[in-house]
C-alpha positions in Angstrom: -3.4 -97.7 -4.2 -2.8 -98.0 -0.5 -2.8 -94.7 1.5 0.0 -94.3 4.1 -1.8 -93.4 7.3 1.4 -93.2 9.4 2.4 -89.8 8.2 3.3 -86.9 10.5 0.5 -84.5 11.2 1.1 -81.1 9.6 1.7 -78.2 12.0 -1.4 -76.2 12.7 -1.8 -72.7 13.9 -2.8 -72.3 17.5 -6.1 -70.6 18.1 -7.1 -68.3 20.9 -8.8 -71.3 22.6 -5.6 -73.0 23.8 -5.0 -70.8 26.7 -8.1 -71.9 28.6 -6.5 -74.9 30.3 -3.0 -73.5 30.3 -3.6 -70.0 31.7 -7.0 -70.4 33.5 -6.6 -67.3 35.7 -7.1 -65.0 32.7 -10.5 -66.6 32.3 -11.4 -66.3 36.0 -10.7 -69.9 37.0 -8.4 -71.1 39.8 -6.9 -74.5 39.0 -4.3 -74.9 41.7 -2.3 -77.6 39.9 -1.8 -75.5 36.8 1.6 -73.9 36.5 1.3 -70.2 36.8 3.1 -66.8 37.1 4.6 -67.2 40.6 7.8 -69.2 40.6 8.8 -68.2 44.1 8.9 -71.2 46.3 9.6 -71.9 49.9 13.1 -73.3 50.3 14.6 -71.1 47.6 16.7 -68.1 48.8 17.7 -65.4 46.4 17.1 -62.0 45.0 13.3 -61.7 44.4 12.5 -60.1 41.0 9.4 -59.5 38.9 9.3 -59.6 35.1 6.6 -58.0 32.9 6.3 -57.5 29.2 4.1 -57.7 26.2 4.1 -59.9 23.1 3.9 -57.5 20.2 2.8 -58.3 16.6 4.3 -56.8 13.5 2.4 -53.5 13.9 3.8 -53.2 17.5 0.3 -54.0 19.0 0.1 -56.2 22.1 -1.5 -59.7 21.7 -4.2 -60.6 24.2 -4.0 -64.3 23.8 -0.3 -65.3 23.7 1.3 -67.6 26.2 4.8 -67.1 27.5 6.6 -70.0 29.3 9.8 -69.5 31.2 12.4 -72.0 32.4 15.3 -70.9 34.5 18.1 -71.9 36.9 17.7 -71.2 40.6 19.8 -68.5 42.4 22.7 -71.0 42.7 22.7 -71.7 38.9 21.0 -75.1 39.1 18.1 -76.2 37.0 15.2 -78.3 38.2 15.8 -77.7 41.9 13.4 -79.6 44.2 11.9 -77.4 47.0 9.4 -77.9 49.8 6.6 -76.8 47.4 7.8 -78.8 44.3 10.0 -78.0 41.4 11.5 -74.6 41.0 12.2 -72.9 37.6 9.2 -73.3 35.3 6.3 -70.9 34.9 3.6 -69.9 32.5 1.7 -66.6 31.9 -0.9 -65.6 29.4 -1.1 -62.0 28.1 -4.8 -61.5 28.5 -5.1 -61.7 32.3 -5.1 -57.9 32.8 -6.0 -54.7 30.9 -2.3 -54.0 30.1 -2.1 -57.3 28.1 1.2 -58.1 29.8 2.7 -61.4 30.8 4.3 -61.4 34.3 6.4 -63.5 36.5 7.4 -63.4 40.2 10.7 -65.3 40.6 14.2 -65.1 41.8 17.2 -63.9 39.8 18.9 -67.0 38.3 22.5 -67.7 39.1 25.4 -68.5 36.8 25.1 -71.9 35.3 28.7 -72.5 34.2 31.5 -70.2 32.9 29.9 -69.7 29.5 26.3 -69.4 30.6 25.4 -66.0 32.1 22.3 -65.7 34.3 19.3 -65.7 31.9 15.7 -66.9 31.6 14.8 -69.2 28.8 11.5 -68.2 27.1 9.1 -70.0 24.9 6.3 -68.1 23.1 3.0 -69.5 21.7 0.7 -67.2 19.8 -2.0 -67.2 17.2 -0.9 -67.5 13.6 2.3 -69.2 14.5 2.7 -72.8 13.4 5.6 -73.4 15.8 6.5 -71.9 19.1 9.5 -69.6 19.4 12.5 -69.7 21.7 14.4 -66.8 23.1 16.3 -65.7 26.2 16.1 -62.8 28.6 19.4 -61.5 30.0 19.9 -58.9 32.7 21.4 -55.4 32.1 23.7 -55.5 35.1 25.6 -58.4 33.4 26.2 -56.5 30.2 29.9 -56.2 30.7 30.1 -60.0 30.7 28.0 -60.7 27.6 31.1 -61.6 25.5 31.6 -64.6 27.8 28.1 -66.1 27.2 28.0 -69.0 24.7 24.8 -67.8 23.0 25.5 -64.0 23.1 29.0 -64.4 21.8 27.6 -65.9 18.6 25.4 -62.9 17.9 26.3 -59.5 16.5 26.6 -57.1 19.5 23.9 -54.9 17.9 21.4 -57.7 18.7 22.2 -58.0 22.4 19.7 -55.3 23.5 16.9 -57.4 21.9 17.7 -60.1 24.5 18.2 -57.8 27.5 15.5 -56.8 29.9 15.2 -53.2 31.0 15.5 -52.4 34.7 12.3 -50.4 35.5 13.2 -50.1 39.2 15.0 -52.3 41.7 13.6 -55.8 41.4 11.4 -55.1 38.4 12.4 -55.8 34.8 10.5 -55.3 31.5 11.0 -57.5 28.5 8.8 -57.0 25.5 8.8 -59.7 22.8 8.4 -58.5 19.2 7.3 -61.3 16.9 8.3 -59.4 13.7 9.3 -56.0 12.4 12.4 -53.8 12.7 12.8 -54.6 16.5 12.1 -58.3 16.2 13.3 -60.2 19.2 16.2 -62.6 18.5 14.7 -66.1 18.4 16.9 -69.1 18.8 16.9 -72.3 16.8 17.1 -74.7 19.7 
């Protein structure tokens, strides 16, 4: 019997080793061409913001080896804006780069991207024990009165909106924790 060698490879869990080349700063390395936590670029004008948070397991304990990637529109609502220092809008942070086990990003608040697309940040989460990465969104509390207009939020029960809304800690600083499971599980999107 001939074995079919052109089969799709099964999904594998991601071990803690994967972050070494993707988030080198948490291992004490500085690879200048690796995408990092600072999305602020010359040539982009907008409201500077910082985002911090933790990736929490089912016992509400922070993971020290997760990776969070963000993709966002610029302050004018456009994706993939070319700037003096390259492309704006994509960043990556590990959760083990500091003692608080937080991911963090320095960026600009995204603008509206169409009538049915409120300012938000797209998030992808990679963590140990997960065979596939997860997608979610971060929305801003100051836009809450407009949530009914957003194409994604309008499809969700209003009781879930808080799980996709960052908390304003102080002016310019937002907190967004990502719960992988449990009673406060973050809303993950099937994109």
